[in-house]
C-alpha positions in Angstrom: 13.8 -18.9 -19.8 12.8 -20.4 -16.5 9.7 -21.1 -14.4 7.9 -23.1 -11.5 4.6 -24.6 -10.7 2.4 -26.1 -8.0 0.5 -29.4 -8.0 -3.3 -29.3 -8.8 -6.0 -30.4 -11.3 -7.4 -27.9 -13.7 -10.4 -27.4 -16.0 -9.6 -27.5 -19.7 -8.9 -23.8 -20.4 -5.6 -23.0 -22.1 -3.5 -20.1 -20.8 0.1 -19.3 -21.5 2.2 -18.6 -18.5 5.7 -18.2 -17.1 6.9 -19.8 -13.8 10.0 -19.6 -11.7 11.4 -23.1 -11.8 13.2 -23.0 -15.1 10.5 -23.0 -17.7 8.1 -20.9 -19.7 4.8 -22.7 -20.3 1.3 -22.8 -21.5 -1.1 -24.6 -19.1 -4.8 -25.2 -18.4 -7.0 -25.5 -15.4 -8.8 -28.7 -14.7 -11.4 -29.9 -12.1 -12.6 -33.4 -11.8 -16.1 -33.9 -13.2 -17.2 -35.9 -10.2 -15.5 -33.6 -7.7 -17.1 -30.9 -5.7 -16.8 -27.5 -7.5 -13.7 -25.8 -6.3 -13.5 -22.1 -5.4 -12.4 -20.0 -8.3 -10.2 -16.9 -8.1 -9.2 -14.4 -10.8 -6.7 -11.7 -11.3 -8.3 -8.3 -11.4 -6.5 -6.2 -14.0 -8.4 -5.2 -17.0 -7.6 -7.7 -19.7 -6.5 -6.8 -23.2 -9.4 -6.3 -25.6 -10.5 -9.3 -27.7 -9.9 -9.8 -31.4 -11.6 -6.8 -32.9 -13.1 -8.8 -35.8 -14.7 -11.3 -33.5 -15.7 -8.6 -31.2 -17.6 -6.8 -34.0 -19.3 -10.0 -35.1 -20.3 -10.7 -31.5 -21.5 -7.1 -31.1 -23.7 -7.4 -34.2 -25.2 -10.7 -33.0 -25.9 -9.3 -29.5 -27.4 -6.1 -30.9 -29.9 -8.2 -32.9 -30.8 -9.9 -29.7 -31.1 -6.6 -27.9 -28.5 -7.6 -25.3 -25.8 -5.6 -23.5 -22.1 -5.9 -24.4 -19.7 -6.1 -21.4 -17.2 -3.3 -21.1 -14.3 -5.4 -19.9 -12.9 -8.9 -19.5 -11.6 -10.4 -16.4 -8.9 -13.0 -16.1 -9.6 -16.5 -14.6 -7.1 -18.8 -12.9 -4.2 -18.5 -15.3 -0.8 -19.8 -14.8 1.8 -17.5 -13.1 2.7 -14.9 -15.6 -0.3 -14.6 -17.9 0.3 -14.6 -21.7 -2.0 -12.3 -23.7 -3.4 -14.7 -26.2 -1.3 -17.6 -27.3 2.4 -16.8 -27.7 5.1 -17.8 -25.3 5.9 -14.2 -24.2 8.4 -12.5 -21.9 9.5 -9.0 -21.2 12.8 -7.1 -21.1 14.6 -6.9 -17.8 17.1 -4.1 -17.2 19.2 -4.6 -14.1 19.4 -1.5 -11.9 20.0 -0.6 -8.3 18.2 1.6 -5.8 17.7 1.9 -2.1 14.3 1.3 -0.5 13.4 2.5 2.9 15.3 0.1 5.1 16.1 -0.3 8.8 19.5 -1.1 10.0 18.3 -4.7 10.3 18.0 -4.7 6.5 14.2 -4.8 6.4 12.0 -2.1 4.8 11.7 0.5 7.4 8.2 1.2 8.8 8.2 4.9 8.9 6.0 6.7 11.5 2.8 8.1 10.1 1.3 10.8 12.2 3.5 9.7 15.1 2.2 6.2 14.7 -1.3 7.1 15.7 -4.5 5.6 14.1 -5.8 7.4 11.1 -9.2 7.7 9.5 -9.9 6.1 6.1 -9.9 9.7 4.7 -6.4 10.4 6.2 -5.1 7.1 4.9 -6.4 7.9 1.4 -5.0 11.4 1.4 -1.6 10.1 2.4 -1.4 7.3 -0.1 -3.4 8.3 -3.2 -0.3 10.1 -4.6 1.7 6.9 -4.2 -0.7 4.7 -6.2 -0.5 4.9 -10.0 -2.5 3.8 -13.1 -0.8 1.4 -15.5 -1.7 1.0 -19.2 -0.3 -1.7 -21.4 -0.3 -2.4 -25.1 0.6 -5.5 -27.1 0.6 -6.1 -30.8 -0.8 -9.4 -31.7 -2.4 -11.4 -34.5 -6.1 -11.9 -34.7 -7.8 -15.1 -35.7 -8.1 -13.7 -39.2 -4.3 -13.1 -39.5 -4.7 -9.4 -38.9 -2.5 -7.4 -36.5 -4.0 -5.3 -33.9 -3.1 -3.7 -30.6 -4.5 -5.1 -27.4 -4.7 -2.8 -24.4 -4.8 -3.7 -20.7 -4.8 -1.8 -17.4 -3.9 -2.2 -13.8 -2.5 -0.4 -10.8 1.0 0.1 -9.3 2.6 1.5 -6.1 5.5 3.9 -5.9 8.3 2.6 -3.7 11.0 5.2 -4.2 11.3 8.9 -4.8 13.2 8.4 -8.0 10.6 6.3 -9.9 10.7 2.7 -8.9 7.3 1.1 -8.5 5.7 -2.3 -8.0 2.8 -4.0 -9.7 1.7 -7.6 -10.5 3.6 -9.6 -13.0 0.2 -10.5 -14.6 -0.5 -6.8 -15.2 2.5 -6.3 -17.5 3.3 -9.7 -18.7 3.5 -9.9 -22.5 3.2 -6.1 -22.9 5.3 -4.4 -25.6 4.7 -0.9 -24.1 3.9 0.1 -20.5 2.7 3.6 -19.4 2.3 4.9 -15.9 0.0 7.8 -15.0 0.6 9.4 -11.6 -2.0 11.0 -9.4 -1.1 14.5 -10.8 -2.0 13.4 -14.3 1.5 13.0 -15.6 2.1 10.0 -18.0 5.4 8.3 -18.2 6.8 5.5 -20.3 7.9 2.7 -18.0 10.8 0.2 -18.2 10.5 -3.3 -16.8 13.3 -3.7 -14.3 12.4 -7.3 -13.3 9.5 -9.6 -12.8 8.8 -12.8 -10.8 5.9 -14.9 -12.0 6.1 -17.3 -9.0 5.1 -14.5 -6.6 3.4 -12.3 -9.2 5.5 -9.3 -8.4 7.1 -7.0 -10.9 9.2 -3.8 -10.6 8.9 -0.9 -13.1 11.0 2.3 -13.4 9.9 5.7 -14.7 12.1 8.7 -15.3 10.8 10.9 -12.5 11.9 12.4 -9.2 10.3 13.8 -6.1 7.7 11.1 -6.0 6.0 10.1 -2.8 6.8 6.5 -1.9 4.7 4.3 0.3 5.8 3.3 3.8 6.0 -0.5 4.1 4.2 -2.0 7.1 4.9 -5.3 8.8 2.4 -7.8 7.3 3.5 -10.5 9.8 2.1 -8.4 12.7 -1.4 -7.9 11.3 -4.5 -9.0 13.2 -7.7 -10.3 11.7 -10.3 -7.5 12.0 -7.9 -4.7 11.4 -8.8 -1.9 9.1 -7.8 -2.4 5.4 -7.9 0.3 2.8 -7.5 -0.5 -0.9 -6.4 2.1 -3.4 -6.3 1.3 -7.1 -7.5 1.8 -10.7 -10.7 -0.2 -11.1 -12.0 -0.8 -14.6 -8.7 0.8 -15.8 -10.4 4.2 -15.8 -11.0 5.2 -12.2 -7.5 5.8 -10.8 -7.3 6.7 -7.1 -10.4 4.9 -6.1 -10.6 4.1 -2.4 -12.5 1.2 -0.8 -12.2 0.0 2.8 -12.9 -3.0 4.9 -11.0 -5.3 7.3 -8.4 -8.0 7.2 -10.7 -11.0 6.9 -8.0 -13.6 7.2 -4.2 -14.1 7.2 -2.1 -16.8 5.6 -5.0 -17.8 3.3 -3.7 -20.4 0.9 -5.3 -20.3 -2.6 -4.2 -21.6 -5.9 -3.8 -18.8 -8.4 -2.2 -19.2 -11.9 -1.2 -22.8 -10.9 0.8 -21.3 -8.1 0.0 -22.0 -4.4 0.0 -18.6 -2.8 -0.3 -17.5 0.8 -2.2 -14.3 0.8 -4.1 -11.7 3.0 -7.8 -11.8 2.6 -9.9 -8.7 2.8 -13.6 -7.7 2.3 -12.6 -4.3 0.9 -14.2 -4.0 -2.6 -11.8 -5.2 -5.3 -12.6 -4.8 -9.0 -10.9 -5.4 -12.4 -8.0 -2.9 -12.6 -7.1 -3.1 -8.9 -4.3 -5.6 -9.6 -1.0 -4.2 -8.4 -2.7 -1.6 -6.2 -2.1 -1.0 -2.5 -3.7 -2.4 0.6 -3.0 -0.1 3.6 -3.6 -0.4 7.3 -5.0 2.3 9.6 -1.5 3.8 10.1 -1.2 4.5 6.4 1.4 1.7 5.9 1.4 -0.6 2.9 0.5 -4.1 4.1 -0.2 -5.8 0.8 -0.4 -5.6 -2.9 -3.8 -6.4 -4.4 -3.7 -9.5 -6.6 -7.0 -11.4 -6.9 -10.6 -11.8 -6.0 -13.1 -14.6 -6.0 -14.7 -15.1 -9.4 -17.9 -16.7 -8.2 -21.0 -14.7 -9.3 -22.6 -15.3 -5.9 -19.6 -14.4 -3.8 -18.9 -11.0 -2.5 -16.2 -9.5 -0.2 -13.4 -12.0 -1.1 -10.3 -10.0 -2.1 -6.7 -11.1 -1.8 -3.4 -9.3 -1.5 0.3 -10.4 -1.5 1.7 -9.6 2.0 3.9 -6.5 2.1 6.9 -8.4 3.6 7.0 -10.7 0.7 6.5 -7.9 -1.8 9.4 -5.9 -0.3 11.7 -8.9 -0.3 11.0 -9.8 -4.0 11.1 -6.1 -5.1 14.6 -5.6 -3.6 15.9 -8.8 -5.3 14.4 -7.7 -8.7 16.0 -4.2 -8.3 19.4 -5.6 -7.3 19.6 -8.6 -9.7 16.7 -8.5 -12.2 15.5 -11.9 -10.9 15.0 -13.8 -7.6 18.2 -15.7 -6.7 18.5 -19.2 -5.4 15.7 -21.0 -7.4 16.5 -24.2 -9.3 16.0 -24.3 -13.1 16.3 -26.7 -16.0 17.0 -24.1 -18.6 14.1 -25.0 -20.9 10.8 -23.6 -22.3 7.9 -25.9 -21.9 4.3 -26.2 -23.2 1.8 -28.0 -20.9 -0.9 -29.7 -22.9 -3.6 -30.9 -20.6 -6.7 -31.4 -22.7 -7.7 -33.0 -26.1 -8.5 -29.7 -27.7 -5.0 -28.3 -27.0 -3.4 -31.6 -28.1 -5.3 -31.4 -31.4 -4.1 -27.8 -31.8 -0.5 -28.8 -31.5 -0.8 -32.0 -33.4 0.2 -34.4 -30.6 -1.4 -37.6 -29.4 -0.3 -37.5 -25.7 -1.1 -35.0 -23.0 1.7 -33.8 -20.9 4.6 -31.3 -20.6 6.6 -30.7 -23.8 9.9 -29.0 -24.1 9.7 -26.4 -26.9 13.1 -24.8 -26.5 16.4 -25.6 -24.7 18.6 -22.7 -23.6 22.1 -23.0 -25.1 24.7 -24.0 -22.5 22.0 -24.7 -19.8 21.8 -27.7 -17.6 19.2 -29.2 -19.9 21.4 -28.6 -23.0 24.4 -30.3 -21.3 22.2 -33.3 -20.3 21.0 -33.7 -23.9 17.3 -32.7 -23.5 15.8 -31.6 -26.8 12.9 -29.5 -28.1 10.0 -31.9 -28.7 10.7 -34.1 -25.6 7.8 -34.9 -23.4 8.8 -34.9 -19.7 7.5 -38.1 -18.0 9.0 -37.8 -14.6 11.7 -36.2 -12.4 13.3 -38.6 -9.9 10.3 -40.9 -10.3 7.8 -38.1 -9.6 5.2 -38.3 -12.4 4.9 -35.1 -14.5 1.6 -34.7 -16.3 1.2 -30.9 -16.0 3.0 -27.7 -15.6 1.9 -27.7 -11.9 3.4 -31.2 -11.5 6.7 -30.0 -12.9 6.8 -27.0 -10.6 6.0 -29.1 -7.6 8.7 -31.6 -8.5 11.4 -28.9 -8.8 10.3 -27.3 -5.6 11.7 -30.3 -3.8 15.3 -29.6 -4.9 17.9 -26.8 -4.7 20.4 -25.4 -7.1 23.2 -27.9 -7.5 21.1 -31.0 -6.9 21.2 -33.8 -9.5 18.0 -35.3 -10.7 17.0 -38.0 -13.1 14.6 -36.8 -15.8 12.7 -39.3 -18.0 11.4 -38.1 -21.3 9.5 -39.5 -24.3 11.3 -38.9 -27.6 10.2 -40.2 -30.9 8.3 -43.1 -29.4 11.1 -44.1 -27.1 11.9 -43.4 -23.5 15.1 -41.6 -22.6 16.5 -40.9 -19.1 19.1 -38.2 -18.5 20.9 -37.0 -15.4 20.8 -33.2 -14.9 22.3 -30.9 -12.3 19.9 -28.1 -11.5 21.2 -24.6 -12.3 20.1 -21.3 -10.8 17.1 -19.7 -12.4 18.2 -16.4 -13.8 16.6 -13.8 -16.1 13.4 -15.2 -17.7 13.0 -12.5 -20.3 14.0 -12.1 -23.9 15.1 -8.9 -25.5 12.9 -6.5 -27.4 13.4 -5.9 -31.1 14.4 -2.7 -32.7 10.8 -1.6 -32.7 10.5 -2.0 -29.0 8.3 -5.2 -29.4 8.8 -8.2 -27.3 10.2 -11.2 -29.2 8.4 -14.5 -28.9 9.8 -18.0 -29.0 9.8 -19.8 -32.4 7.5 -22.7 -33.1 9.1 -26.1 -32.8 7.7 -29.6 -33.7 6.5 -31.7 -30.8 6.8 -35.5 -30.6 
């Protein structure tokens, strides 16, 4: 399993994640106590429901206080590839092939809509509502009282081919054991995960359908600030086909989301929980972005973000062709990022840092002698104290480069030389019941 990260400080809030540099990880967000409060952003799918036992206790307490219980939970800044509650999770990838709308230059073709003329918001909505779907997810998990229950989540998706390929965010489907897609005509399909990329937060699903209406990809590089932007999605996980409109507020907006530095489109179109994975369209009815996040500040309005369509198209085509994004360096390990005292106590370790929890057999890490329980200290003298540090360090190198990795093992320091491999499939198979298998617990030094 493989993953990547970006460099930043985070508040002590544990979240499990998957990145693209060669590791699966759990990480936390941190902000310096004496630093100015940083902007906070959140994914906007509807999170799985909390532990039902704790939920009922909380409900009883709140009822006694005559308070209202919120109808949904929103995600905060989790690390790329959100885990739903504590396990190191992944999904099944099934390699497939298809053809997206492409020009002879190899890019996704921008098909003419109404002879390329400007359209009203009503026309954009009528054209694209059939191409935007509702996504429902389920995951079986253990409660804090050792009871099993089913968590549900919801988001949006966008149809990209007539034969059933569609795109959504990785964080919408990550960790789910079942995924269902509901199209605009009310038909519900079981979906298969074709491939997912936590670094860019893009995933591709496949449903057994034909005659669907795919979106037309626009050129997100040619957008202008102030252009019309129309968002279509499934807010609150219950209101599929909802349309909001605004403008492109900014291009190339760099924000840190899920410990990944992402360059996104900014819009003031209303974005709500459940919109994750939905479409952002221009006034010609072309897909220019995939909705991914909004500001989580209570006093902030009109700050929504979308992954540019050119990047979405590129990643989607790689996932369909290969099941993963090619050319990224990987160690071949699963890691756990312990970045606060509470998490260290939970795992019984005395030092904060990035711990290896599993080494892929035959991987570069395996050949170099890295072991489960090792705490990574540095890569080529770049200090690694967090999942973000590890990702940032690996981003400096390419597949085939040799790096020196220093680890702490049983109270001693060990340095190994490792040749970076290509990051491949980051998923694990499902079991005979269709449930995603998790990584086993291992002792940490």
